[in-house]
MMTF fields as JSON, N, C-alpha, C and O atoms, coordinates in Angstrom:
{
  "mmtfVersion": "1.0.0",
  "mmtfProducer": "UNKNOWN",
  "numBonds": 399,
  "numAtoms": 400,
  "numGroups": 100,
  "numChains": 1,
  "numModels": 1,
  "chainsPerModel": [1],
  "groupsPerChain": [100],
  "chainIdList": ["A"],
  "bondAtomList": [4, 2, 8, 6, 12, 10, 16, 14, 20, 18, 24, 22, 28, 26, 32, 30, 36, 34, 40, 38, 44, 42, 48, 46, 52, 50, 56, 54, 60, 58, 64, 62, 68, 66, 72, 70, 76, 74, 80, 78, 84, 82, 88, 86, 92, 90, 96, 94, 100, 98, 104, 102, 108, 106, 112, 110, 116, 114, 120, 118, 124, 122, 128, 126, 132, 130, 136, 134, 140, 138, 144, 142, 148, 146, 152, 150, 156, 154, 160, 158, 164, 162, 168, 166, 172, 170, 176, 174, 180, 178, 184, 182, 188, 186, 192, 190, 196, 194, 200, 198, 204, 202, 208, 206, 212, 210, 216, 214, 220, 218, 224, 222, 228, 226, 232, 230, 236, 234, 240, 238, 244, 242, 248, 246, 252, 250, 256, 254, 260, 258, 264, 262, 268, 266, 272, 270, 276, 274, 280, 278, 284, 282, 288, 286, 292, 290, 296, 294, 300, 298, 304, 302, 308, 306, 312, 310, 316, 314, 320, 318, 324, 322, 328, 326, 332, 330, 336, 334, 340, 338, 344, 342, 348, 346, 352, 350, 356, 354, 360, 358, 364, 362, 368, 366, 372, 370, 376, 374, 380, 378, 384, 382, 388, 386, 392, 390, 396, 394],
  "bondOrderList": [1, 1, 1, 1, 1, 1, 1, 1, 1, 1, 1, 1, 1, 1, 1, 1, 1, 1, 1, 1, 1, 1, 1, 1, 1, 1, 1, 1, 1, 1, 1, 1, 1, 1, 1, 1, 1, 1, 1, 1, 1, 1, 1, 1, 1, 1, 1, 1, 1, 1, 1, 1, 1, 1, 1, 1, 1, 1, 1, 1, 1, 1, 1, 1, 1, 1, 1, 1, 1, 1, 1, 1, 1, 1, 1, 1, 1, 1, 1, 1, 1, 1, 1, 1, 1, 1, 1, 1, 1, 1, 1, 1, 1, 1, 1, 1, 1, 1, 1],
  "groupList": [{"groupName": "MET", "atomNameList": ["N", "CA", "C", "O"], "elementList": ["N", "C", "C", "O"], "formalChargeList": [0, 0, 0, 0], "bondAtomList": [1, 0, 2, 1, 3, 2], "bondOrderList": [1, 1, 2], "singleLetterCode": "M", "chemCompType": "L-PEPTIDE LINKING"}, {"groupName": "ASP", "atomNameList": ["N", "CA", "C", "O"], "elementList": ["N", "C", "C", "O"], "formalChargeList": [0, 0, 0, 0], "bondAtomList": [1, 0, 2, 1, 3, 2], "bondOrderList": [1, 1, 2], "singleLetterCode": "D", "chemCompType": "L-PEPTIDE LINKING"}, {"groupName": "ILE", "atomNameList": ["N", "CA", "C", "O"], "elementList": ["N", "C", "C", "O"], "formalChargeList": [0, 0, 0, 0], "bondAtomList": [1, 0, 2, 1, 3, 2], "bondOrderList": [1, 1, 2], "singleLetterCode": "I", "chemCompType": "L-PEPTIDE LINKING"}, {"groupName": "LYS", "atomNameList": ["N", "CA", "C", "O"], "elementList": ["N", "C", "C", "O"], "formalChargeList": [0, 0, 0, 0], "bondAtomList": [1, 0, 2, 1, 3, 2], "bondOrderList": [1, 1, 2], "singleLetterCode": "K", "chemCompType": "L-PEPTIDE LINKING"}, {"groupName": "VAL", "atomNameList": ["N", "CA", "C", "O"], "elementList": ["N", "C", "C", "O"], "formalChargeList": [0, 0, 0, 0], "bondAtomList": [1, 0, 2, 1, 3, 2], "bondOrderList": [1, 1, 2], "singleLetterCode": "V", "chemCompType": "L-PEPTIDE LINKING"}, {"groupName": "SER", "atomNameList": ["N", "CA", "C", "O"], "elementList": ["N", "C", "C", "O"], "formalChargeList": [0, 0, 0, 0], "bondAtomList": [1, 0, 2, 1, 3, 2], "bondOrderList": [1, 1, 2], "singleLetterCode": "S", "chemCompType": "L-PEPTIDE LINKING"}, {"groupName": "GLY", "atomNameList": ["N", "CA", "C", "O"], "elementList": ["N", "C", "C", "O"], "formalChargeList": [0, 0, 0, 0], "bondAtomList": [1, 0, 2, 1, 3, 2], "bondOrderList": [1, 1, 2], "singleLetterCode": "G", "chemCompType": "PEPTIDE LINKING"}, {"groupName": "ASN", "atomNameList": ["N", "CA", "C", "O"], "elementList": ["N", "C", "C", "O"], "formalChargeList": [0, 0, 0, 0], "bondAtomList": [1, 0, 2, 1, 3, 2], "bondOrderList": [1, 1, 2], "singleLetterCode": "N", "chemCompType": "L-PEPTIDE LINKING"}, {"groupName": "GLU", "atomNameList": ["N", "CA", "C", "O"], "elementList": ["N", "C", "C", "O"], "formalChargeList": [0, 0, 0, 0], "bondAtomList": [1, 0, 2, 1, 3, 2], "bondOrderList": [1, 1, 2], "singleLetterCode": "E", "chemCompType": "L-PEPTIDE LINKING"}, {"groupName": "LEU", "atomNameList": ["N", "CA", "C", "O"], "elementList": ["N", "C", "C", "O"], "formalChargeList": [0, 0, 0, 0], "bondAtomList": [1, 0, 2, 1, 3, 2], "bondOrderList": [1, 1, 2], "singleLetterCode": "L", "chemCompType": "L-PEPTIDE LINKING"}, {"groupName": "ARG", "atomNameList": ["N", "CA", "C", "O"], "elementList": ["N", "C", "C", "O"], "formalChargeList": [0, 0, 0, 0], "bondAtomList": [1, 0, 2, 1, 3, 2], "bondOrderList": [1, 1, 2], "singleLetterCode": "R", "chemCompType": "L-PEPTIDE LINKING"}, {"groupName": "TYR", "atomNameList": ["N", "CA", "C", "O"], "elementList": ["N", "C", "C", "O"], "formalChargeList": [0, 0, 0, 0], "bondAtomList": [1, 0, 2, 1, 3, 2], "bondOrderList": [1, 1, 2], "singleLetterCode": "Y", "chemCompType": "L-PEPTIDE LINKING"}, {"groupName": "ALA", "atomNameList": ["N", "CA", "C", "O"], "elementList": ["N", "C", "C", "O"], "formalChargeList": [0, 0, 0, 0], "bondAtomList": [1, 0, 2, 1, 3, 2], "bondOrderList": [1, 1, 2], "singleLetterCode": "A", "chemCompType": "L-PEPTIDE LINKING"}, {"groupName": "THR", "atomNameList": ["N", "CA", "C", "O"], "elementList": ["N", "C", "C", "O"], "formalChargeList": [0, 0, 0, 0], "bondAtomList": [1, 0, 2, 1, 3, 2], "bondOrderList": [1, 1, 2], "singleLetterCode": "T", "chemCompType": "L-PEPTIDE LINKING"}, {"groupName": "PHE", "atomNameList": ["N", "CA", "C", "O"], "elementList": ["N", "C", "C", "O"], "formalChargeList": [0, 0, 0, 0], "bondAtomList": [1, 0, 2, 1, 3, 2], "bondOrderList": [1, 1, 2], "singleLetterCode": "F", "chemCompType": "L-PEPTIDE LINKING"}, {"groupName": "HIS", "atomNameList": ["N", "CA", "C", "O"], "elementList": ["N", "C", "C", "O"], "formalChargeList": [0, 0, 0, 0], "bondAtomList": [1, 0, 2, 1, 3, 2], "bondOrderList": [1, 1, 2], "singleLetterCode": "H", "chemCompType": "L-PEPTIDE LINKING"}, {"groupName": "PRO", "atomNameList": ["N", "CA", "C", "O"], "elementList": ["N", "C", "C", "O"], "formalChargeList": [0, 0, 0, 0], "bondAtomList": [1, 0, 2, 1, 3, 2], "bondOrderList": [1, 1, 2], "singleLetterCode": "P", "chemCompType": "L-PEPTIDE LINKING"}, {"groupName": "GLN", "atomNameList": ["N", "CA", "C", "O"], "elementList": ["N", "C", "C", "O"], "formalChargeList": [0, 0, 0, 0], "bondAtomList": [1, 0, 2, 1, 3, 2], "bondOrderList": [1, 1, 2], "singleLetterCode": "Q", "chemCompType": "L-PEPTIDE LINKING"}],
  "groupTypeList": [0, 1, 0, 2, 3, 4, 5, 4, 3, 6, 3, 7, 8, 2, 4, 4, 8, 6, 1, 9, 10, 5, 2, 8, 1, 11, 4, 7, 2, 10, 1, 12, 2, 7, 5, 9, 2, 5, 1, 6, 12, 3, 1, 2, 11, 4, 1, 9, 4, 5, 5, 3, 13, 2, 0, 5, 5, 4, 9, 6, 14, 14, 0, 3, 9, 2, 7, 15, 8, 3, 4, 12, 4, 15, 2, 3, 4, 6, 5, 16, 8, 9, 14, 3, 5, 9, 17, 5, 0, 15, 9, 9, 1, 2, 14, 1, 4, 3, 0, 10],
  "groupIdList": [1, 2, 3, 4, 5, 6, 7, 8, 9, 10, 11, 12, 13, 14, 15, 16, 17, 18, 19, 20, 21, 22, 23, 24, 25, 26, 27, 28, 29, 30, 31, 32, 33, 34, 35, 36, 37, 38, 39, 40, 41, 42, 43, 44, 45, 46, 47, 48, 49, 50, 51, 52, 53, 54, 55, 56, 57, 58, 59, 60, 61, 62, 63, 64, 65, 66, 67, 68, 69, 70, 71, 72, 73, 74, 75, 76, 77, 78, 79, 80, 81, 82, 83, 84, 85, 86, 87, 88, 89, 90, 91, 92, 93, 94, 95, 96, 97, 98, 99, 100],
  "secStructList": [7, 7, 7, 7, 3, 3, 3, 3, 3, 6, 6, 6, 3, 3, 3, 3, 3, 1, 5, 7, 7, 1, 6, 6, 6, 6, 6, 6, 6, 1, 1, 2, 2, 2, 2, 6, 6, 6, 6, 6, 7, 1, 7, 5, 3, 3, 3, 3, 1, 1, 5, 1, 7, 7, 7, 2, 2, 2, 2, 2, 2, 2, 2, 0, 0, 0, 0, 0, 1, 7, 7, 7, 5, 7, 3, 3, 3, 1, 7, 6, 2, 2, 2, 2, 6, 6, 4, 4, 4, 6, 7, 2, 2, 2, 2, 6, 3, 3, 3, 7],
  "xCoordList": [89.171, 90.153, 91.49, 92.644, 90.904, 92.203, 92.602, 92.001, 93.861, 95.09, 95.106, 94.807, 95.384, 95.268, 96.566, 97.255, 96.6, 97.412, 98.497, 98.111, 100.008, 100.033, 100.961, 102.096, 100.925, 102.37, 102.758, 101.898, 104.395, 104.508, 104.671, 104.696, 104.739, 104.306, 105.286, 104.912, 107.101, 107.215, 108.011, 109.024, 107.687, 109.259, 108.427, 108.71, 107.276, 105.919, 104.189, 103.308, 104.08, 102.48, 102.447, 103.133, 101.662, 100.992, 99.762, 98.699, 99.892, 98.313, 98.376, 99.39, 97.168, 96.163, 94.899, 93.784, 95.013, 94.321, 93.47, 94.087, 91.945, 91.143, 90.838, 91.495, 89.357, 88.888, 90.268, 90.833, 90.386, 90.951, 89.932, 88.927, 90.396, 89.425, 90.184, 89.63, 91.556, 92.005, 93.995, 94.688, 94.351, 95.381, 96.725, 97.716, 96.34, 97.813, 98.273, 99.44, 96.801, 96.459, 97.019, 97.636, 96.355, 97.589, 99.197, 99.712, 99.86, 101.086, 101.481, 102.272, 100.735, 101.425, 101.538, 102.084, 100.626, 100.568, 100.958, 100.366, 101.528, 102.134, 103.788, 104.578, 104.088, 105.288, 105.448, 106.643, 105.059, 104.763, 105.428, 106.488, 104.865, 104.879, 105.751, 106.006, 106.582, 107.46, 108.852, 109.821, 108.151, 110.056, 109.969, 110.867, 108.267, 109.227, 109.464, 109.89, 109.205, 109.032, 111.189, 112.254, 110.946, 112.984, 113.154, 114.369, 112.598, 113.841, 113.671, 114.681, 112.953, 113.068, 111.885, 111.562, 110.642, 109.969, 108.697, 108.311, 108.138, 107.007, 105.263, 104.124, 105.615, 104.425, 103.762, 104.197, 102.704, 102.618, 101.139, 100.101, 101.156, 100.054, 98.916, 99.257, 98.299, 97.554, 96.158, 95.115, 96.378, 95.483, 94.574, 94.711, 93.619, 92.917, 91.537, 90.499, 92.098, 91.467, 90.016, 88.887, 90.431, 89.081, 88.107, 86.903, 88.388, 88.223, 87.121, 87.625, 86.117, 84.58, 84.862, 84.602, 85.611, 86.136, 87.23, 87.325, 87.858, 89.094, 89.085, 88.346, 90.101, 89.343, 90.318, 91.29, 90.066, 90.597, 91.964, 92.425, 92.593, 94.359, 94.744, 95.955, 94.458, 95.172, 94.657, 95.565, 93.207, 92.874, 94.486, 95.49, 94.574, 95.653, 96.632, 97.118, 96.635, 98.695, 98.717, 99.142, 97.671, 98.134, 98.152, 98.897, 96.713, 96.841, 98.67, 99.488, 98.712, 100.51, 101.003, 101.407, 101.048, 102.66, 101.762, 102.55, 100.37, 100.244, 101.0, 101.676, 100.511, 100.669, 102.133, 102.636, 102.751, 104.042, 105.124, 106.301, 104.686, 106.091, 106.113, 106.87, 104.993, 105.251, 105.62, 106.789, 104.412, 104.763, 102.761, 101.904, 102.788, 101.36, 101.003, 101.898, 99.58, 98.923, 98.214, 98.112, 97.658, 96.78, 95.61, 95.576, 94.733, 93.917, 93.334, 92.637, 93.592, 92.258, 91.667, 92.211, 90.569, 89.305, 88.801, 88.675, 88.571, 87.662, 86.635, 85.789, 85.939, 84.431, 83.614, 83.286, 83.425, 81.393, 81.548, 81.877, 81.408, 81.07, 82.207, 82.093, 83.495, 84.738, 84.285, 83.522, 84.489, 84.315, 83.153, 83.702, 82.195, 80.979, 81.795, 82.463, 81.55, 82.716, 83.44, 83.373, 84.592, 85.905, 84.984, 85.162, 84.168, 83.328, 82.79, 83.407, 81.664, 81.182, 81.817, 81.202, 83.484, 84.066, 85.349, 86.334, 85.004, 85.379, 87.082, 87.754, 87.608, 88.285, 89.414, 90.588, 88.194, 88.47, 89.723, 90.801, 89.217, 90.73, 91.815, 92.763, 91.981, 92.741, 94.059, 95.254, 92.884, 93.662, 93.53, 93.845, 93.24, 93.191, 92.74, 93.224, 91.525, 90.649, 90.004, 89.131, 90.458, 90.241, 89.416, 89.751, 88.149, 87.842, 88.733, 89.167, 88.994, 89.148, 88.991, 89.084],
  "yCoordList": [116.772, 115.213, 115.473, 115.782, 115.236, 115.504, 113.338, 112.468, 113.503, 112.783, 111.842, 112.459, 110.53, 109.574, 110.467, 111.371, 109.656, 110.301, 108.284, 107.377, 108.527, 107.49, 107.247, 107.559, 106.586, 106.869, 105.664, 104.942, 105.28, 104.66, 104.173, 105.098, 103.083, 103.255, 101.54, 100.406, 102.169, 100.992, 100.363, 100.97, 98.866, 98.328, 97.45, 96.46, 98.136, 96.475, 97.131, 96.712, 98.316, 98.245, 99.984, 100.929, 100.059, 101.539, 102.055, 101.445, 103.074, 103.867, 104.218, 104.871, 104.17, 104.792, 105.749, 105.334, 106.902, 107.659, 108.611, 109.133, 108.391, 109.395, 108.141, 107.1, 108.525, 107.142, 107.499, 108.479, 105.846, 105.546, 105.46, 104.752, 106.522, 106.807, 106.599, 106.124, 107.089, 106.917, 106.224, 105.651, 106.338, 105.328, 105.528, 104.82, 106.946, 107.33, 107.116, 107.196, 106.688, 106.69, 104.518, 104.008, 104.033, 102.411, 102.685, 101.567, 103.355, 104.321, 103.845, 102.926, 104.694, 105.482, 104.573, 104.647, 103.64, 102.022, 101.211, 100.165, 101.073, 99.845, 100.312, 99.701, 101.126, 102.254, 102.296, 102.028, 102.432, 102.802, 100.697, 100.582, 99.39, 98.084, 97.576, 96.437, 98.056, 98.084, 97.961, 97.226, 99.456, 100.224, 98.987, 98.5, 98.808, 97.74, 96.195, 95.426, 95.614, 94.397, 94.822, 94.236, 95.709, 95.698, 96.108, 96.292, 96.395, 96.508, 94.822, 94.423, 93.945, 92.304, 92.342, 91.254, 92.995, 92.451, 91.659, 92.016, 90.098, 88.885, 89.549, 89.192, 90.389, 90.361, 91.705, 92.358, 92.382, 93.432, 94.038, 93.756, 94.77, 95.221, 96.766, 97.915, 96.645, 97.844, 98.416, 97.769, 99.685, 100.15, 101.295, 102.496, 100.807, 101.927, 102.114, 101.453, 103.722, 104.457, 104.809, 104.52, 105.474, 105.928, 105.198, 105.35, 104.46, 104.112, 103.877, 103.298, 103.758, 103.061, 101.999, 100.887, 102.238, 102.039, 100.665, 99.907, 100.526, 99.703, 99.206, 98.271, 99.939, 99.348, 98.114, 97.93, 97.283, 96.082, 95.985, 94.859, 96.821, 97.453, 97.549, 97.77, 97.51, 97.729, 95.811, 95.03, 95.206, 93.733, 93.45, 93.256, 93.456, 92.513, 92.271, 91.323, 93.602, 94.146, 93.106, 92.415, 92.937, 92.657, 90.575, 89.73, 90.42, 88.749, 88.268, 87.442, 89.047, 89.325, 89.063, 87.919, 89.915, 89.824, 88.416, 87.51, 88.03, 86.59, 85.314, 84.431, 85.615, 84.14, 83.971, 82.922, 85.724, 84.623, 86.081, 86.251, 86.745, 87.197, 86.616, 86.855, 85.778, 84.988, 85.912, 86.02, 87.138, 88.249, 88.644, 89.267, 87.889, 87.649, 89.322, 90.072, 89.774, 91.211, 90.874, 89.685, 91.953, 92.056, 92.844, 92.941, 93.392, 94.532, 94.633, 93.725, 96.596, 97.037, 97.639, 98.414, 97.637, 98.506, 99.475, 99.103, 100.835, 102.0, 101.807, 101.984, 101.233, 101.439, 100.212, 99.45, 100.102, 98.855, 98.679, 97.52, 99.4, 98.904, 98.236, 97.519, 98.695, 98.267, 97.349, 96.654, 96.752, 95.343, 94.759, 94.361, 94.57, 94.263, 93.705, 92.721, 94.268, 94.456, 93.545, 92.825, 93.235, 92.552, 90.683, 89.559, 91.077, 89.699, 89.626, 88.733, 90.142, 89.199, 88.706, 88.154, 88.87, 88.336, 87.646, 87.229, 87.668, 86.472, 86.559, 85.569, 88.043, 87.817, 88.266, 88.634, 87.98, 88.0, 87.336, 87.796, 85.812, 85.805, 86.067, 86.5, 85.915, 85.356, 87.427, 87.536, 88.76, 89.585, 89.284, 90.248, 88.465, 88.771, 90.451, 91.459, 89.957, 91.64, 91.63, 90.802, 92.887, 93.07, 94.71, 95.564, 94.663, 96.246, 96.598, 95.91, 98.158, 99.368, 98.963, 99.783],
  "zCoordList": [91.359, 92.47, 93.556, 93.258, 94.885, 95.57, 94.886, 94.256, 95.54, 96.117, 97.427, 98.449, 97.598, 98.362, 99.108, 98.636, 100.802, 101.177, 101.847, 102.584, 100.95, 100.964, 102.087, 101.725, 103.955, 104.389, 105.049, 105.552, 105.109, 105.329, 107.286, 108.098, 107.651, 109.132, 109.392, 109.093, 110.297, 110.429, 109.483, 109.135, 108.801, 108.07, 107.182, 106.507, 107.394, 106.52, 106.416, 105.666, 107.468, 107.354, 106.365, 106.753, 105.292, 104.786, 105.097, 104.988, 105.448, 105.583, 105.093, 104.846, 104.272, 102.874, 103.22, 102.905, 103.799, 104.039, 102.05, 101.121, 102.249, 101.591, 100.605, 100.595, 99.505, 98.562, 97.505, 97.02, 97.522, 96.289, 95.16, 95.213, 93.756, 93.059, 91.463, 90.472, 91.556, 90.599, 89.898, 90.738, 88.997, 88.894, 89.472, 89.652, 89.732, 90.682, 91.887, 92.269, 92.812, 93.555, 94.122, 95.058, 92.947, 93.355, 92.589, 92.585, 92.162, 91.713, 92.949, 93.163, 93.95, 95.034, 96.463, 97.564, 95.675, 97.229, 96.381, 96.649, 95.609, 94.806, 94.761, 94.041, 95.363, 94.576, 96.183, 96.307, 97.167, 99.028, 99.086, 99.7, 98.542, 99.094, 98.44, 98.828, 97.251, 96.592, 97.388, 97.576, 97.793, 98.052, 99.546, 100.233, 99.584, 101.711, 101.208, 102.07, 99.76, 100.026, 99.023, 99.22, 98.326, 98.419, 99.769, 99.84, 101.033, 102.093, 102.272, 102.853, 102.043, 103.013, 103.158, 102.682, 103.598, 104.006, 102.922, 101.809, 104.045, 103.071, 103.912, 103.609, 104.793, 105.183, 105.288, 106.237, 104.482, 104.212, 104.741, 104.142, 105.745, 106.527, 105.777, 106.061, 105.334, 104.397, 105.252, 105.346, 105.807, 106.929, 105.964, 106.199, 104.839, 104.3, 104.989, 105.005, 105.764, 106.776, 106.16, 106.555, 105.147, 105.198, 103.636, 103.846, 102.162, 101.54, 101.204, 100.242, 101.053, 100.723, 100.078, 100.538, 98.563, 97.454, 97.419, 98.384, 96.413, 96.208, 94.87, 94.56, 93.783, 92.637, 92.325, 93.059, 91.257, 90.406, 90.137, 89.953, 90.089, 89.378, 91.257, 91.253, 92.191, 93.784, 93.824, 94.106, 93.531, 94.334, 93.464, 94.15, 91.929, 90.709, 91.972, 92.588, 91.997, 93.441, 93.129, 92.203, 94.907, 96.272, 96.033, 96.529, 94.856, 94.641, 93.874, 94.279, 92.889, 92.289, 93.621, 93.832, 94.57, 95.982, 96.484, 96.756, 96.665, 97.519, 96.837, 97.366, 94.973, 94.622, 93.718, 93.314, 93.509, 92.591, 93.841, 93.522, 94.823, 95.297, 96.855, 97.796, 96.723, 98.52, 99.052, 99.422, 99.294, 100.317, 100.643, 100.017, 101.901, 102.432, 102.827, 103.217, 102.666, 102.31, 103.674, 103.976, 104.617, 105.688, 105.379, 104.152, 105.847, 104.999, 105.96, 106.412, 106.895, 107.614, 107.088, 106.301, 107.184, 106.449, 107.828, 108.994, 107.237, 108.553, 108.198, 109.074, 106.413, 105.672, 105.949, 105.04, 106.668, 107.05, 104.965, 104.715, 103.855, 102.451, 101.631, 100.637, 102.375, 101.34, 102.02, 101.35, 103.868, 104.349, 103.52, 102.492, 103.456, 102.785, 100.684, 100.366, 100.267, 98.987, 98.895, 97.899, 100.171, 99.619, 100.27, 99.801, 101.323, 101.666, 100.639, 100.058, 99.694, 98.488, 97.464, 96.551, 97.47, 96.313, 96.775, 96.165, 98.042, 98.74, 99.193, 99.482, 99.176, 100.153, 101.085, 101.049, 102.126, 103.685, 104.018, 104.395, 103.728, 104.075, 103.377, 104.033, 102.084, 101.214, 101.284, 101.009, 101.829, 102.696, 104.028, 104.726, 104.554, 106.383, 106.826, 107.343, 106.248, 106.64, 107.581, 107.842, 108.472, 109.633, 109.228, 108.407, 110.271, 110.542, 111.59, 112.514, 111.198, 112.268, 113.581, 114.495]
}
């Protein structure tokens, strides 16, 4: 199974390449974002370049950031399928979801 590639861009953005599938993918995303937050980021931008899916653990982590850590999460997606999934869950406004 191919792992995703998570890159930190600037002081508050991560770029995620590949399809989100495993707990290791979640851990990589969580660790990259937690590193940015520990450096003071209060707005996090997540660019999901090509993933067509998102795991509930990642969504739960994003909700925790918003509700408990008071960190704004902004998601950019490259996949119309993922956009529609987030739309059907009524998460577009919560995560400020935009198409790439």
